[in-house]
N, C-alpha and C positions, 0 to 999 in steps of 0.2 A: 568665302571659301577659296582656297588656293588650288592651283592646278594639281599639285602633289596630293592634296586631300581628295580632290575629285577622282584622281586615278586610284588612290588607295581604297576609296569607298565603292568604286565601280564593281560591277558583277557581284553585288552583295558582299563587298569587302574582300573578294578573292581574286581580283584582277592580277595582282602581282604573282600570286601563287599559280594562277592559270597561265600567265606568261611563262613561268618556269616549266610547267607541265607541257605546254605547247612546243617549247623549244628544247625540252629534255635537259634542263639545267637545274642547279641547286637554287631553291627559292631565295635564300638570303643574297646569293651572288647576283641573281636576276634583279633583285630590288636595287642593289648597288649599281648595276649596269644601266637599268632604266633611269635611275636618278642622274647619272652622268650624261646619258643621252638627252634627257629632257632639259637639262641645264644648257647643253650645247644648242639644242634646237630653239630654246627660249631666247638665247642670245641672237640666233639667226633671225627670229621673228622680230626682235627689237631692232636689229640692224636694218631689216627690210622696211620697217615702218618709218625710217628716217627720210625716205624718198616717196614722192607721190606714187610712182609706178609700183614700188615695193609695197606700199600701204594698200594700193588697189589689189595687188596679188593676194595679200593676207586676207583682206576683206572678202575677196572672191572665194578663198578656201573656206572661210567661216560661214559663208552664206549659200554656197552652191553645192557643197558635198554633203554626204550623209555619214560623216565619220563618227557621229555620236552613237551609232548603232553598236559599235565595238564595245562601248561601255556596259552594255547589257547582255551581249551574246558571246560567251567564251569560245564557242565554235568558230567564230570569225577571226580569232587571233592568228591562226596559221593558214587561213584560206588564201587562195590565189588572188581573189578580189581585193582583200585587205593589202596584200603585198603590192599589187598594181596601184591601188589608191595611195598607199604610203610612198611608193616610188615617185608618183606624180607630186606629192607634197614635198618630197626631198628635192625634186627638180626645181620646183617653184622657190623653195626657201634657200636652197644651197646652189643648185645648178652645176656643181663640180664634184665628180666622183672621188677625187682626191681628198676633198674636205670631208665627205661622208665616210670614207675609209679612215680618215684621221679620228673622227668621232668614235667609230667602232674600235679603233686601236686604243684610244684613251680609256674607253669603257672596259676593254679587255684587261688593260694594265691595272686599272683600279679595282676591278671585280674578281680577277683571276679566272674569268671565263675565256673560252676559246674565241679568238677574233673572228674566225669564219662563221661561228654561230651568231655572233653579235652583228655581223654584216647582214645576215638574214633577218635578224630581229629588228634592226633599225627602221625599216619601212613600217613595221607594225607599231613601233613606238611612236613614229611620226603620226600615223593615223589615229592612235589613241590620244595623242596630245592635242591634235586638232579637234577630235571628238570632245575632249575635256573642255577645250576653249569654247566650242559650240554650246556645250551645256551651260557653261558659266555666263555666256552672253545671250542665252535664249531670250527672245523678245526685244532685246536692245536694238538690234539692227532692224527688225520688223517695224518697231515703233518709229525709229529715226527715218527710215526709208519709205514709209507709207506715203503714198501720193506722188512719189517721184516718177515722172513720165518715163516710159520705156522699160521699167523694171517689171518682171513678172509678179503677179499678185498671188 
């Protein structure tokens, strides 16, 4: 299963529609914007995994946060907790507000949605993306890291 499929199937198949509702935008345009944002964030994850420190940051995001809850709870899409968690993810993956703004700008240009709305939506997309990756990797990290001293059990 791919990340796109995971996000499309989340929340009973209504996650993208719920994104549109939560941010007050057209569902088709929201789907386009989310696609642009997830592609850009996927590139950032791939870039981060090229270094040991970056890889450790990505593994930490996947093993320590509870981002996968967003996949089942539509109310969490526009919550302050999701925004804060998403901003943390963006800080880890990108670390530069100019790059984040560039992602929102590209998504606005390609979807026709207002850039200000997409700047607000980006942290939620980041949280959903990490949640999707957590769901895809369930059990993998637990199995691999079992028995490693110093890690919580």
